[in-house]
C-alpha positions as CSV (number, residue, x, y, z in Angstrom):
1,M,-55.4,16.4,72.6
2,N,-53.4,13.4,73.7
3,D,-49.8,13.4,72.7
4,P,-48.8,9.7,72.3
5,F,-45.2,10.7,73.1
6,A,-45.9,12.8,76.2
7,R,-44.5,10.1,78.5
8,L,-41.1,10.6,76.9
9,N,-40.9,14.2,78.2
10,G,-39.6,12.9,81.5
11,F,-36.5,11.5,79.8
12,S,-35.4,14.8,78.2
13,P,-32.8,15.6,80.8
14,Y,-31.2,12.2,80.4
15,A,-31.4,12.4,76.6
16,L,-29.7,15.8,76.8
17,S,-26.9,14.3,78.9
18,V,-26.4,11.4,76.4
19,L,-26.4,13.9,73.5
20,R,-23.7,15.9,75.3
21,I,-21.5,12.9,76.1
22,V,-21.7,11.4,72.7
23,T,-21.0,14.8,71.0
24,G,-18.0,15.2,73.3
25,L,-16.6,11.8,72.5
26,L,-16.9,12.4,68.8
27,F,-15.4,15.8,69.1
28,I,-12.4,14.8,71.4
29,A,-11.4,12.2,68.7
30,H,-10.4,15.1,66.4
31,G,-8.0,16.4,69.1
32,T,-6.6,13.0,69.9
33,Q,-6.0,12.4,66.2
34,K,-4.1,15.7,65.9
35,F,-1.9,15.3,69.0
36,F,-1.7,11.5,69.7
37,D,-2.2,10.1,66.2
38,L,-5.2,8.2,67.5
39,P,-6.9,7.3,65.2
40,P,-3.9,7.5,62.8
41,R,-3.9,10.6,60.7
42,T,-2.8,11.2,57.1
43,N,-1.6,14.8,57.7
44,P,1.5,15.7,59.8
45,A,1.0,16.7,63.4
46,P,0.2,20.4,63.8
47,Q,2.4,22.9,65.6
48,L,0.9,23.8,68.9
49,L,0.6,27.5,68.3
50,S,-0.6,27.1,64.7
51,L,-4.3,27.5,63.7
52,F,-4.6,23.7,63.5
53,G,-2.8,23.3,66.8
54,I,-5.0,25.7,68.7
55,G,-8.0,24.0,67.1
56,G,-6.7,20.6,68.2
57,L,-6.2,21.9,71.7
58,L,-9.8,23.2,71.8
59,E,-11.0,19.9,70.5
60,L,-9.0,18.0,73.1
61,V,-9.7,20.1,76.2
62,G,-13.1,21.3,75.1
63,G,-14.2,17.8,74.2
64,A,-13.1,16.5,77.6
65,L,-15.0,19.3,79.4
66,I,-18.1,18.6,77.3
67,I,-17.9,14.9,78.2
68,L,-17.7,15.7,81.9
69,G,-20.3,18.4,81.7
70,L,-18.0,20.9,83.3
71,F,-18.4,24.6,82.4
72,T,-20.7,23.3,79.7
73,R,-22.4,26.5,78.6
74,P,-19.3,28.7,78.1
75,V,-17.3,25.8,76.6
76,A,-20.1,24.9,74.2
77,F,-20.4,28.5,73.1
78,L,-16.7,28.6,72.4
79,L,-16.7,25.3,70.5
80,S,-19.8,26.4,68.5
81,G,-17.8,29.5,67.4
82,Q,-14.8,27.3,66.6
83,M,-16.9,25.1,64.3
84,A,-18.5,28.1,62.6
85,V,-15.0,29.5,61.9
86,A,-13.8,26.1,60.7
87,Y,-16.7,25.8,58.3
88,F,-16.3,29.3,56.8
89,M,-12.5,29.2,56.6
90,F,-11.9,25.7,55.4
91,H,-15.1,24.2,54.0
92,A,-17.2,26.9,52.5
93,P,-14.5,28.1,50.0
94,K,-14.5,24.7,48.4
95,S,-18.2,24.7,47.5
96,V,-21.5,26.2,48.4
97,Y,-22.9,22.8,49.2
98,P,-21.9,21.2,52.5
99,S,-22.3,17.7,51.1
100,V,-19.6,18.6,48.5
101,N,-17.2,20.7,50.7
102,G,-17.1,18.2,53.6
103,G,-18.5,20.7,56.1
104,E,-21.5,18.7,57.3
105,P,-19.8,17.6,60.6
106,A,-18.6,21.2,61.3
107,I,-22.2,22.5,60.8
108,L,-23.7,19.8,62.9
109,F,-21.1,20.3,65.7
110,C,-21.7,24.0,65.6
111,F,-25.4,23.7,66.1
112,V,-25.3,20.9,68.7
113,F,-22.8,23.0,70.7
114,L,-25.0,26.1,70.3
115,Y,-28.0,24.0,71.6
116,L,-25.9,22.8,74.6
117,C,-25.1,26.4,75.3
118,F,-28.8,27.2,75.7
119,A,-30.1,23.9,77.1
120,G,-27.3,23.2,79.6
121,P,-25.6,19.9,80.3
122,G,-28.4,17.7,81.5
123,L,-28.6,15.8,84.7
124,W,-25.6,13.6,84.3
125,S,-22.9,16.3,84.6
126,V,-20.4,17.9,86.9
127,D,-22.2,21.2,86.4
128,A,-25.6,19.7,87.6
129,T,-23.8,18.1,90.6
130,R,-22.1,21.4,91.6
131,T,-25.4,23.2,91.2
132,R,-27.3,20.7,93.4
133,S,-24.7,20.8,96.1
134,R,-25.1,24.6,96.3
135,G,-28.9,24.2,96.6
136,W,-29.6,26.1,93.4
137,F,-31.1,23.2,91.5
């Protein structure tokens, strides 16, 4: 059988890189908001060693590493866990329904990061460059 979309298969590694970069950009914005008030926040800045401060640090550093595609798999695994914890600690107690409890972004980030953990960073990444230079790719 002919798959009319079979030609798109060759673009998968590039699409994976775009997914990783855009996800990292959206994720890092939560960290910059917590620490640099960019975009402006309505809540006060978190203490660095508080739960929100550690979360913001993970968002800032983890988001930057995801954008670069550096240590993508372990960082994505860690961030996936962070988003699962965020959902169950802060969103799920409000309501069973994610559309009501505001947890849709946390769920989506959780599963995109989990996917990146298994799929890898894509071609446009520091990880791919490091692997090619060692002759493993």
